[in-house]
Structures are given as C-alpha cells and as structure tokens.
PLY file of the C-alpha trace (Angstrom):
ply
format ascii 1.0
element vertex 553
property float x
property float y
property float z
element edge 552
property int vertex1
property int vertex2
end_header
-17.19 -21.27 -19.83
-15.53 -22.33 -16.58
-11.92 -22.29 -15.53
-10.05 -24.47 -13.09
-7.72 -22.87 -10.58
-4.46 -24.45 -9.56
-3.52 -24.77 -5.89
-1.79 -21.86 -4.20
1.39 -23.79 -3.64
2.50 -24.12 -7.25
2.17 -22.45 -10.59
1.07 -24.33 -13.68
4.06 -26.32 -14.89
5.74 -24.73 -17.87
8.95 -26.64 -18.22
9.50 -28.74 -21.22
10.01 -31.93 -19.25
9.22 -33.00 -15.74
12.89 -33.37 -14.96
14.04 -30.05 -16.43
17.40 -28.86 -15.16
17.25 -26.50 -12.23
18.00 -22.90 -13.10
20.48 -20.79 -11.14
19.01 -18.76 -8.27
21.38 -15.84 -8.94
18.94 -14.11 -11.35
16.21 -14.48 -8.73
18.32 -12.48 -6.30
17.90 -9.51 -8.62
14.12 -9.99 -8.83
13.93 -10.45 -5.06
15.86 -7.21 -4.52
13.61 -5.43 -7.03
10.62 -6.26 -4.83
12.67 -5.15 -1.82
13.49 -1.90 -3.63
9.84 -0.95 -4.14
8.67 -2.08 -0.72
11.63 -0.47 1.07
10.92 2.86 -0.63
7.26 2.75 0.42
8.05 1.64 3.99
10.73 4.33 4.38
8.24 7.12 3.68
6.07 6.81 6.84
9.10 6.59 9.14
10.47 9.72 7.44
7.20 11.58 7.90
8.32 13.61 10.90
11.59 14.62 9.25
9.84 15.69 6.04
7.34 17.78 8.02
10.15 19.47 9.92
12.45 19.97 6.91
9.87 21.65 4.69
7.54 23.09 7.35
4.41 21.42 5.99
1.49 19.63 7.62
1.51 15.81 8.01
-1.29 15.48 5.46
0.75 17.42 2.87
3.81 15.27 3.58
1.71 12.11 3.20
0.91 13.25 -0.35
4.27 11.75 -1.35
3.06 8.33 -0.21
-0.25 8.81 -1.98
1.45 10.02 -5.18
3.58 6.87 -5.40
0.60 4.58 -5.05
-1.45 6.69 -7.45
1.23 6.54 -10.16
1.62 2.77 -9.89
-2.10 2.06 -9.82
-2.85 4.41 -12.72
-0.04 3.20 -15.00
0.60 -0.44 -14.14
-1.76 -1.86 -16.80
-0.14 0.27 -19.48
3.23 -0.75 -18.03
2.35 -4.41 -18.50
1.60 -3.88 -22.18
4.77 -1.83 -22.68
6.75 -4.66 -21.15
5.19 -7.17 -23.54
5.81 -4.87 -26.50
9.45 -3.86 -25.98
10.51 -6.91 -23.99
10.32 -7.44 -20.25
14.05 -7.42 -19.66
14.74 -4.18 -21.51
11.77 -2.47 -19.89
12.88 -3.77 -16.49
16.37 -2.28 -16.84
15.06 1.09 -17.99
12.67 1.53 -15.07
15.22 0.35 -12.50
17.41 3.22 -13.74
14.55 5.71 -13.40
13.85 4.39 -9.90
17.46 5.17 -9.04
16.89 8.70 -10.38
13.91 9.07 -8.03
16.15 8.14 -5.08
18.57 10.89 -6.11
15.64 13.34 -6.19
14.73 12.31 -2.64
18.31 12.87 -1.50
18.78 16.23 -3.21
15.24 17.65 -3.37
15.06 21.21 -1.94
11.27 21.33 -1.41
8.23 19.18 -0.73
7.33 19.51 -4.43
10.56 17.68 -5.30
9.73 14.92 -2.83
6.27 14.43 -4.30
7.72 14.50 -7.84
10.34 11.93 -6.84
7.66 9.55 -5.67
5.73 10.13 -8.89
8.83 9.00 -10.83
9.28 6.02 -8.50
5.63 5.08 -8.92
5.78 5.32 -12.70
8.87 3.07 -12.63
7.19 0.55 -10.33
4.24 0.43 -12.74
6.47 -1.65 -15.03
8.52 -3.39 -12.33
5.42 -4.94 -10.72
4.19 -6.91 -13.76
7.78 -7.50 -14.90
8.57 -9.45 -11.74
5.82 -11.99 -12.40
6.61 -12.21 -16.13
10.37 -12.60 -15.63
9.83 -15.31 -13.02
7.61 -17.14 -15.50
10.30 -16.85 -18.17
13.27 -17.85 -16.01
11.86 -20.48 -13.63
9.55 -23.45 -13.97
7.83 -26.04 -11.83
8.72 -26.09 -8.12
11.36 -23.41 -8.62
8.70 -21.11 -10.03
6.47 -21.63 -6.99
9.37 -20.86 -4.65
10.25 -17.75 -6.64
6.66 -16.44 -6.49
6.49 -17.06 -2.75
9.74 -15.17 -2.21
8.11 -11.93 -3.43
5.79 -11.96 -0.44
8.73 -12.51 1.89
10.67 -9.70 0.20
7.79 -7.29 0.77
7.56 -8.25 4.42
11.28 -8.08 5.19
11.45 -4.67 3.52
8.98 -3.29 6.02
11.10 -4.54 8.92
14.41 -3.21 7.63
13.02 0.11 6.35
11.40 0.97 9.66
14.43 -0.10 11.66
17.12 1.47 9.46
15.04 4.58 8.79
14.45 5.08 12.48
18.06 4.35 13.44
19.59 6.61 10.78
17.09 9.37 11.49
17.96 9.31 15.20
21.74 8.88 14.88
22.32 11.27 12.00
19.41 13.57 12.67
18.21 13.54 9.06
15.59 11.49 7.25
17.40 11.46 3.87
20.18 8.85 4.43
17.67 6.00 4.32
17.19 6.76 0.61
20.89 6.09 0.02
19.89 2.47 0.63
17.14 2.80 -1.99
19.73 4.08 -4.47
22.13 1.24 -3.65
19.37 -1.33 -4.10
18.49 0.09 -7.52
22.11 -0.09 -8.69
22.41 -3.69 -7.43
19.22 -4.78 -9.19
20.38 -3.16 -12.45
23.68 -5.08 -12.35
22.00 -8.38 -11.48
19.48 -7.95 -14.31
22.21 -9.00 -16.75
21.90 -12.55 -15.38
18.24 -12.78 -16.42
17.18 -14.54 -19.60
16.77 -12.11 -22.47
13.56 -11.73 -24.46
12.75 -9.74 -27.57
9.24 -8.56 -26.90
6.42 -8.49 -29.41
5.99 -5.33 -31.49
2.52 -6.50 -32.51
1.18 -6.11 -28.97
-1.36 -3.30 -29.04
-2.10 -0.85 -26.25
-5.79 -0.07 -25.78
-5.59 3.70 -25.40
-9.26 4.13 -24.46
-8.98 1.58 -21.64
-5.70 3.14 -20.49
-7.34 6.56 -20.25
-10.40 5.20 -18.46
-8.47 3.27 -15.79
-5.81 5.96 -15.41
-8.31 8.76 -14.90
-10.44 6.55 -12.67
-7.53 5.80 -10.36
-6.47 9.45 -10.29
-10.00 10.64 -9.46
-10.44 8.05 -6.73
-7.11 8.81 -5.10
-7.43 12.60 -5.31
-10.94 12.41 -3.93
-9.96 10.29 -0.93
-6.75 12.24 -0.34
-8.57 15.58 -0.16
-11.64 14.63 1.85
-10.26 16.51 4.83
-8.85 19.56 3.01
-11.83 20.08 0.67
-14.62 18.77 2.86
-16.27 15.40 3.32
-19.66 16.68 2.14
-19.76 20.49 2.03
-16.90 22.43 0.44
-14.45 24.15 2.77
-12.46 27.31 2.12
-9.54 25.14 0.99
-11.51 23.53 -1.86
-10.40 24.68 -5.34
-14.08 24.90 -6.38
-17.48 23.72 -5.26
-20.60 22.32 -6.92
-23.52 24.25 -5.45
-21.71 24.16 -2.13
-20.79 20.49 -2.42
-17.15 19.47 -1.87
-15.35 18.24 -5.02
-13.72 15.39 -3.04
-16.74 13.00 -2.86
-17.63 13.98 -6.44
-14.16 12.87 -7.61
-14.60 9.57 -5.78
-17.94 9.03 -7.52
-16.47 9.91 -10.93
-13.59 7.51 -10.29
-15.99 4.66 -9.56
-17.97 5.42 -12.74
-14.79 5.48 -14.84
-13.70 2.17 -13.32
-17.02 0.59 -14.30
-16.66 2.06 -17.80
-13.21 0.44 -18.05
-14.62 -3.02 -17.33
-17.53 -2.53 -19.75
-15.17 -1.39 -22.52
-12.69 -4.22 -21.87
-15.39 -6.91 -21.94
-16.73 -5.47 -25.20
-13.24 -5.48 -26.73
-12.60 -9.08 -25.66
-15.93 -10.19 -27.18
-14.79 -8.71 -30.49
-11.53 -10.66 -30.35
-9.38 -7.55 -29.90
-6.41 -7.30 -27.53
-7.51 -5.80 -24.20
-5.37 -3.63 -21.95
-5.61 -6.43 -19.40
-7.25 -9.81 -19.85
-10.25 -10.20 -17.57
-9.82 -13.97 -17.82
-7.67 -13.70 -14.68
-10.83 -12.53 -12.87
-13.29 -14.89 -14.54
-14.19 -16.93 -11.45
-15.56 -15.67 -8.14
-12.50 -17.13 -6.39
-10.08 -14.85 -8.22
-12.36 -11.82 -7.74
-12.58 -12.62 -4.04
-8.78 -12.71 -3.89
-8.62 -9.22 -5.44
-11.18 -7.82 -2.99
-9.34 -9.39 -0.07
-6.01 -8.04 -1.35
-7.45 -4.52 -1.59
-8.75 -4.55 1.98
-5.66 -6.09 3.57
-3.27 -3.66 1.84
-5.56 -0.73 2.73
-5.47 -1.75 6.40
-1.70 -2.10 6.35
-1.23 1.32 4.73
-3.62 2.95 7.19
-1.79 1.48 10.19
1.63 2.34 8.75
0.47 5.95 8.42
-1.37 6.18 11.75
1.35 4.90 14.09
4.23 7.12 12.77
1.83 10.08 12.67
0.93 9.64 16.32
4.41 8.84 17.63
6.42 11.42 15.67
3.96 14.27 15.17
1.79 14.01 18.27
4.24 12.66 20.83
7.23 14.41 19.26
9.40 11.30 19.53
12.25 10.22 17.26
12.05 8.08 14.10
13.91 5.35 15.99
11.11 5.29 18.57
8.72 4.82 15.66
10.72 1.91 14.28
10.80 0.25 17.70
7.05 0.72 18.14
6.36 -0.84 14.73
8.93 -3.62 15.09
6.53 -6.18 16.66
4.12 -5.67 13.76
6.72 -5.74 10.98
8.62 -8.72 12.37
5.40 -10.66 12.77
4.33 -9.87 9.21
7.70 -11.07 7.89
7.74 -14.33 9.86
4.11 -15.13 9.09
4.43 -14.34 5.37
7.40 -16.70 5.21
5.88 -19.56 7.19
2.24 -19.48 6.11
2.99 -21.52 2.96
3.56 -24.50 5.27
-0.17 -24.49 6.06
-1.30 -24.65 2.43
-1.24 -28.43 2.26
-3.22 -28.76 5.47
-5.79 -25.96 5.18
-7.57 -24.53 2.11
-7.21 -20.84 1.20
-10.73 -20.06 2.42
-9.94 -21.23 5.93
-6.65 -19.33 6.08
-8.32 -16.19 4.67
-11.20 -16.24 7.15
-8.86 -16.83 10.10
-6.59 -14.03 8.85
-9.40 -11.47 8.72
-10.75 -12.59 12.09
-7.29 -11.92 13.54
-6.94 -8.46 11.91
-10.46 -7.48 12.99
-9.94 -8.65 16.55
-6.56 -6.93 16.78
-7.86 -3.55 15.54
-10.86 -3.62 17.89
-8.55 -4.62 20.76
-6.13 -1.79 19.96
-9.00 0.70 19.86
-9.75 -0.05 23.52
-6.24 -0.53 24.94
-4.12 2.01 23.03
-2.76 4.90 25.07
-0.07 7.54 24.80
2.49 4.83 25.55
2.96 2.41 22.66
5.30 0.14 24.63
2.55 -1.36 26.83
2.06 -5.12 26.63
-1.61 -4.92 25.48
-0.63 -2.60 22.60
2.28 -4.83 21.53
0.00 -7.87 21.71
-2.53 -6.14 19.43
0.17 -5.26 16.88
1.50 -8.83 16.91
-1.94 -10.36 16.34
-2.62 -7.90 13.52
0.77 -8.77 12.00
-0.05 -12.49 12.02
-3.30 -11.92 10.14
-1.72 -9.39 7.78
1.28 -11.57 6.90
-0.88 -14.61 6.21
-3.33 -12.69 4.05
-0.80 -10.82 1.91
0.96 -14.03 0.88
-2.25 -16.03 0.53
-4.21 -13.72 -1.77
-1.19 -13.09 -3.98
-0.58 -16.83 -4.41
-4.26 -17.52 -5.14
-4.30 -14.85 -7.84
-0.93 -15.69 -9.43
-1.34 -19.45 -9.50
-4.84 -19.30 -10.99
-3.64 -17.94 -14.33
-1.70 -19.63 -17.13
1.83 -18.53 -17.94
0.85 -16.36 -20.90
-1.25 -14.16 -18.59
1.56 -13.58 -16.09
1.88 -9.92 -17.08
-1.87 -9.40 -16.73
-1.81 -10.94 -13.26
1.06 -8.64 -12.36
-0.84 -5.57 -13.56
-4.00 -6.55 -11.64
-1.89 -7.11 -8.56
-0.09 -3.78 -8.99
-3.27 -1.78 -9.57
-5.01 -3.37 -6.60
-2.14 -3.11 -4.13
-1.09 0.42 -4.96
-4.58 1.84 -5.26
-5.34 0.26 -1.89
-2.13 1.68 -0.42
-2.88 5.19 -1.69
-6.52 5.06 -0.62
-5.56 3.56 2.77
-3.08 6.34 3.52
-5.46 9.07 2.32
-8.43 7.53 4.11
-6.52 7.22 7.39
-5.38 10.85 7.22
-8.84 12.19 6.38
-10.54 9.98 8.95
-8.24 10.87 11.83
-8.26 14.62 11.14
-12.05 14.60 10.77
-12.47 12.73 14.04
-10.01 15.10 15.70
-11.89 18.15 14.42
-15.19 16.81 15.71
-13.60 15.90 19.04
-11.93 19.27 19.52
-15.09 21.16 18.54
-17.16 19.16 20.99
-14.59 19.55 23.76
-14.49 23.34 23.28
-18.24 23.51 23.83
-17.90 21.40 26.98
-15.05 23.54 28.39
-16.29 27.06 29.12
-12.91 27.94 30.65
-11.68 28.44 27.08
-13.04 31.89 26.08
-14.38 32.44 22.53
-11.60 34.91 21.68
-8.97 32.25 22.42
-10.80 29.71 20.24
-10.88 32.26 17.42
-7.13 32.88 17.74
-6.27 29.19 17.50
-8.54 28.72 14.43
-10.31 25.44 15.05
-11.46 25.34 11.43
-7.93 24.19 10.53
-7.47 21.50 13.18
-4.59 19.07 12.59
-2.41 16.75 14.65
0.17 18.73 16.67
2.28 17.90 19.70
1.70 19.42 23.13
4.88 21.49 22.82
3.82 22.85 19.42
0.39 23.77 20.77
1.94 25.55 23.76
4.14 27.51 21.37
1.11 28.59 19.33
-0.83 29.59 22.43
2.12 31.55 23.79
1.45 34.16 21.13
-2.17 34.63 22.19
-3.88 36.25 25.17
-4.30 32.91 26.91
-3.50 32.62 30.60
-1.32 29.73 31.87
-4.44 28.00 33.19
-6.14 28.31 29.81
-3.05 26.97 28.03
-3.00 23.93 30.33
-6.71 23.37 29.69
-6.23 23.61 25.91
-3.29 21.18 25.96
-5.26 18.69 28.05
-8.23 19.05 25.68
-5.97 18.48 22.65
-4.35 15.42 24.20
-7.69 13.81 25.02
-9.14 14.62 21.58
-6.12 13.13 19.79
-6.30 9.87 21.68
-10.04 9.64 21.16
-9.61 10.23 17.43
-6.98 7.47 17.28
-9.23 5.01 19.14
-12.24 5.73 16.94
-10.06 5.49 13.83
-8.83 2.03 14.82
-12.41 0.99 15.50
-13.47 2.09 11.99
-10.56 0.15 10.48
-11.69 -2.88 12.47
-15.11 -2.53 10.89
-13.57 -2.48 7.41
-11.61 -5.62 8.26
-14.82 -7.35 9.37
-16.49 -6.49 6.05
-13.71 -8.40 4.25
-14.94 -11.66 5.77
-17.47 -11.74 2.93
-14.90 -11.88 0.11
-12.71 -14.21 2.18
-15.58 -16.71 2.40
-15.48 -17.02 -1.41
-11.79 -17.96 -1.61
-11.04 -21.48 -2.98
-11.76 -24.46 -0.75
-9.51 -26.94 -2.55
-6.35 -28.59 -1.29
-3.41 -29.21 -3.63
-3.94 -32.95 -4.00
-7.59 -32.43 -5.01
-6.82 -30.35 -8.14
-5.78 -32.00 -11.42
-3.13 -30.35 -13.55
-5.08 -27.86 -15.73
-2.41 -27.71 -18.43
-0.90 -31.19 -18.90
2.24 -31.41 -20.98
1.78 -32.85 -24.50
3.24 -36.31 -25.05
5.29 -37.40 -28.06
0 1
1 2
2 3
3 4
4 5
5 6
6 7
7 8
8 9
9 10
10 11
11 12
12 13
13 14
14 15
15 16
16 17
17 18
18 19
19 20
20 21
21 22
22 23
23 24
24 25
25 26
26 27
27 28
28 29
29 30
30 31
31 32
32 33
33 34
34 35
35 36
36 37
37 38
38 39
39 40
40 41
41 42
42 43
43 44
44 45
45 46
46 47
47 48
48 49
49 50
50 51
51 52
52 53
53 54
54 55
55 56
56 57
57 58
58 59
59 60
60 61
61 62
62 63
63 64
64 65
65 66
66 67
67 68
68 69
69 70
70 71
71 72
72 73
73 74
74 75
75 76
76 77
77 78
78 79
79 80
80 81
81 82
82 83
83 84
84 85
85 86
86 87
87 88
88 89
89 90
90 91
91 92
92 93
93 94
94 95
95 96
96 97
97 98
98 99
99 100
100 101
101 102
102 103
103 104
104 105
105 106
106 107
107 108
108 109
109 110
110 111
111 112
112 113
113 114
114 115
115 116
116 117
117 118
118 119
119 120
120 121
121 122
122 123
123 124
124 125
125 126
126 127
127 128
128 129
129 130
130 131
131 132
132 133
133 134
134 135
135 136
136 137
137 138
138 139
139 140
140 141
141 142
142 143
143 144
144 145
145 146
146 147
147 148
148 149
149 150
150 151
151 152
152 153
153 154
154 155
155 156
156 157
157 158
158 159
159 160
160 161
161 162
162 163
163 164
164 165
165 166
166 167
167 168
168 169
169 170
170 171
171 172
172 173
173 174
174 175
175 176
176 177
177 178
178 179
179 180
180 181
181 182
182 183
183 184
184 185
185 186
186 187
187 188
188 189
189 190
190 191
191 192
192 193
193 194
194 195
195 196
196 197
197 198
198 199
199 200
200 201
201 202
202 203
203 204
204 205
205 206
206 207
207 208
208 209
209 210
210 211
211 212
212 213
213 214
214 215
215 216
216 217
217 218
218 219
219 220
220 221
221 222
222 223
223 224
224 225
225 226
226 227
227 228
228 229
229 230
230 231
231 232
232 233
233 234
234 235
235 236
236 237
237 238
238 239
239 240
240 241
241 242
242 243
243 244
244 245
245 246
246 247
247 248
248 249
249 250
250 251
251 252
252 253
253 254
254 255
255 256
256 257
257 258
258 259
259 260
260 261
261 262
262 263
263 264
264 265
265 266
266 267
267 268
268 269
269 270
270 271
271 272
272 273
273 274
274 275
275 276
276 277
277 278
278 279
279 280
280 281
281 282
282 283
283 284
284 285
285 286
286 287
287 288
288 289
289 290
290 291
291 292
292 293
293 294
294 295
295 296
296 297
297 298
298 299
299 300
300 301
301 302
302 303
303 304
304 305
305 306
306 307
307 308
308 309
309 310
310 311
311 312
312 313
313 314
314 315
315 316
316 317
317 318
318 319
319 320
320 321
321 322
322 323
323 324
324 325
325 326
326 327
327 328
328 329
329 330
330 331
331 332
332 333
333 334
334 335
335 336
336 337
337 338
338 339
339 340
340 341
341 342
342 343
343 344
344 345
345 346
346 347
347 348
348 349
349 350
350 351
351 352
352 353
353 354
354 355
355 356
356 357
357 358
358 359
359 360
360 361
361 362
362 363
363 364
364 365
365 366
366 367
367 368
368 369
369 370
370 371
371 372
372 373
373 374
374 375
375 376
376 377
377 378
378 379
379 380
380 381
381 382
382 383
383 384
384 385
385 386
386 387
387 388
388 389
389 390
390 391
391 392
392 393
393 394
394 395
395 396
396 397
397 398
398 399
399 400
400 401
401 402
402 403
403 404
404 405
405 406
406 407
407 408
408 409
409 410
410 411
411 412
412 413
413 414
414 415
415 416
416 417
417 418
418 419
419 420
420 421
421 422
422 423
423 424
424 425
425 426
426 427
427 428
428 429
429 430
430 431
431 432
432 433
433 434
434 435
435 436
436 437
437 438
438 439
439 440
440 441
441 442
442 443
443 444
444 445
445 446
446 447
447 448
448 449
449 450
450 451
451 452
452 453
453 454
454 455
455 456
456 457
457 458
458 459
459 460
460 461
461 462
462 463
463 464
464 465
465 466
466 467
467 468
468 469
469 470
470 471
471 472
472 473
473 474
474 475
475 476
476 477
477 478
478 479
479 480
480 481
481 482
482 483
483 484
484 485
485 486
486 487
487 488
488 489
489 490
490 491
491 492
492 493
493 494
494 495
495 496
496 497
497 498
498 499
499 500
500 501
501 502
502 503
503 504
504 505
505 506
506 507
507 508
508 509
509 510
510 511
511 512
512 513
513 514
514 515
515 516
516 517
517 518
518 519
519 520
520 521
521 522
522 523
523 524
524 525
525 526
526 527
527 528
528 529
529 530
530 531
531 532
532 533
533 534
534 535
535 536
536 537
537 538
538 539
539 540
540 541
541 542
542 543
543 544
544 545
545 546
546 547
547 548
548 549
549 550
550 551
551 552
C-alpha cells in the first residue's frame, strides 16, 4: 500500500466547500502563544543556568538536569497525552494542562532548592505532553484550507521568536535585577493569557471509546526514560567503566551505556508491538501510518538531528560564557542574539522558497549550512564571542537551523490526513523533546569528557604542577569552572603563585580545546544528517494532486 504526500505549503483541505468562510484569527493567537509558552520556558532555562548554579550551589551538569527533565517528560508522555486529548476532548485537556503549566511557573518562582526546579520542569514537561499534540489537533478543528496552512506555519515562527525573546529578556532581567527568577513571571503571564484565550476556540466533546494502549505506553515511556537517563549520566557514571559516582555497576561496566542500550531495545519493542496491534485492527497508541513512507521517516530523522544540534548549542554557549568566563546573563543573550534572530527570520521566510525548491533541496542546503558553520566555529572560536568570525558562524548556523525546523515540521504535518493530526503532534513532540533532552545531555557529557581528557593530558605535560597539588585539586571530578573560581580553590592548597598561574593557564587552554573539539563532533553529527535529508520529498506543490478530493453532490 502506498500513500501520497501533500506539498509542504498546505494541509489537506478539510473545509466543507472551497469558499468556506474565513475563521477569526483570535483563537489562533491563543494557540500561537501556547507554542510561545513552551518554547519560552525551554529557552529561558539555558540563559538562567548561571543563576541556578549560583543560587543552589550545584554543578552546571546538575542544573542542566532541569532542561533534560522537561524534555524527558514530554517525550515519554506525549503519545499518551495525544490519546488522552482524543478521549476527553482536546479543548478540555488543553485548558487543564495550561493551568498545570502555570503551576510549574509558580514552582520555578518559589522553589527553595534545585529539587524544586527539576520537579517544576517535570510538571511543565508533563503539561506540554498534551499541549504539543493539542496544538495540531485544535488547528485542524478550527481552521481549514489556506488558513490551516498559515496556522501550521505560525507554530514554527512562534518557536523561533520565543528563543529570541527568552534569551534577550532573560539576560536583561538577570543583569538588571540580579536574579534569574523574574523571567519565569513572563512564563506565568503567558500561561494565564493562553487559558483566557482558549475560550475562543471551538469546543469538542472527545470520544470516550478511544482506547489507550497501556503496553505501548509503558514501552515508549520506559524507553525514553532509559535513553535520556543514560545520555544524561554518561559523564557522572562513566562512558564505559563505572566511576565512583555510579549508583551501581555491571561487572565494572557503567550503567549509563547499558541504559542507552535498553532504551533502544524498548523503542524497537514499541514499534514491533504497535505494528502487530495495527495488523489486528486494534487502536494503537500512535498510528504508524504517519511514518509509512520513507519521506516521512526521513523528516523525523532530520527533525531529531536538527533539534539535537540546537539544544547542544543552546547549552554549550551559555555554559561557556556564564560558567567559564563568569559573565552576566545579558552577555549570554547578546552572544546568542545573532543565532536566535537568524533562526526567527529564516523560519518565517523559508516558506517563500517552497514553491521554487523541493523539500529535499532545502533540507540538503540546510544541513550543509549547519555542518559548515559548526566546523567553522570549531576553528575560529576563542574566549571572545563577539569576534566577527564567531558571529558569522552563528548566523550561518541559524540560517540552516531556521530553515530545517520549519521544513521538516511542515513535511511531517502536511503528509497526514486530518484525522491523524493528534498522532502527528505526538510524533513531533516525542522526536523534538527526546532530541532536546539527548542534545543537552550529550553536549554536557561530551564537553566534560573532553575537558577531563585535556586536563589530564596537560598535567602530564606540565611537570611544574607537583603530584601533591594535582591530588588536592582532584582531577577525577573535573568540571567547567571560571579562572576566578579555580584560583579560589587553589588558594586553599599548598600551591605557589607560579603554580596557580600555571594551573589557571592549563585550565583555560583545556576548556577552549574541549569547546573546539565539541563543536567539531557536532559538525560531524550534522554531516551524518545529509543522508536522511536526501530522502525528503522532491515534489513541488503544483506537481501533487489533491489526495483527498471533496465529494460532490
């Protein structure tokens, strides 16, 4: 059985007549702001990283667990969330989870410990697990034809503009007020606004007969959790051999790679079980019809890679500027502004190229740009992020990123009929948030591992650092610290001023080297995505017949 995909510029028409009356855009404002709400929350976390580390006296990798937890919760629960939305009604489910998202913002504002912050993001992620598929389903229910295509495209723009405003406002408020929390007042205000605007959306009753495949839900939920925990703890528990920080070991083997392997196996079991259930005519947790063709699968692979790269960069730059250089959140927002602005502009304007170039061409060009930009940054990046070569690299990466995020989402959404809108939303949510969680965890583990190797090698090459000083600093627990913080640690040891200067210089060189190698590895991952991108559709809009023609009287 084959399926025909519709062009990425329009969804399958669902209106009753070709000349159906245009619906009001006021309800769409609420859906647009709901996407802004989720994206703003996620973008505000990296720029708040330094403040969270300082407020709760934890390491950057522990603070990044809040980011990982959000993505983990969404990815693990979004498929169940899609079925819950179908069962109780999308509008009712949407209002409930917007309220719980507001509660998570209050937890961020009032939380007295890092455990509260992580728990708040777990609540936000669980809420987003229903918001993500609800957005696609509510657009399908409230808008049709060209309006529907415009509404779908606006979600990509909302995600991009959220990154710009979150980094700018988070940095400005953090610098002016001296606290990272006020940015989450905006998250709370957005949640309240979306809740009020939801009363303009068309109401639906839901379908109590919709069944939730519990076995599939357990398989995909546990699979996502295992994958994310495994990646997130590669550094703390060991990449191969178990470290002292590992909760247990398997004949000396670290549990982190084992969890990753178990997660992959559970994911495969989920697909096997779902295919078997669909063959028997039973309701699956998510319909795999949305991934039936290689084009849609390629779009999912491309989406995973591009979101992973974005998450890794959004973690790496704030980590380096705030933690290593000891600069303010506003400096971070300024450093990321070229990237975020470029992503927003490109995501908004790339739809103009859809009628001239097929998705495959745009996808391949996008990944060539992201690969080239990351490799370029690996060679030109320095301790000063305001240099022209660095800004140029961020801009080029933003162009590729903005084009790809909008493209792959449109290819996936417009390939499915209206009745599978919720399933498309759940696939999108699982892919994006798993990629975001894995990207953040992978970047943290990669950079710290590279730093540990670099510092260990540099110590061997610098005999002016005596063994007793190395033992006092404890190189088995290497992490990213600023020069001032390292000097403070060394001040409590027997190190001479000359040895302190040597250690600081060694640390500075090792940090920069780790950053450069990390960017180079990310560039390699981007290059690997050229394979999936080459399998994206090659059609143009005028070449595709309407796959679901309206019945005539």
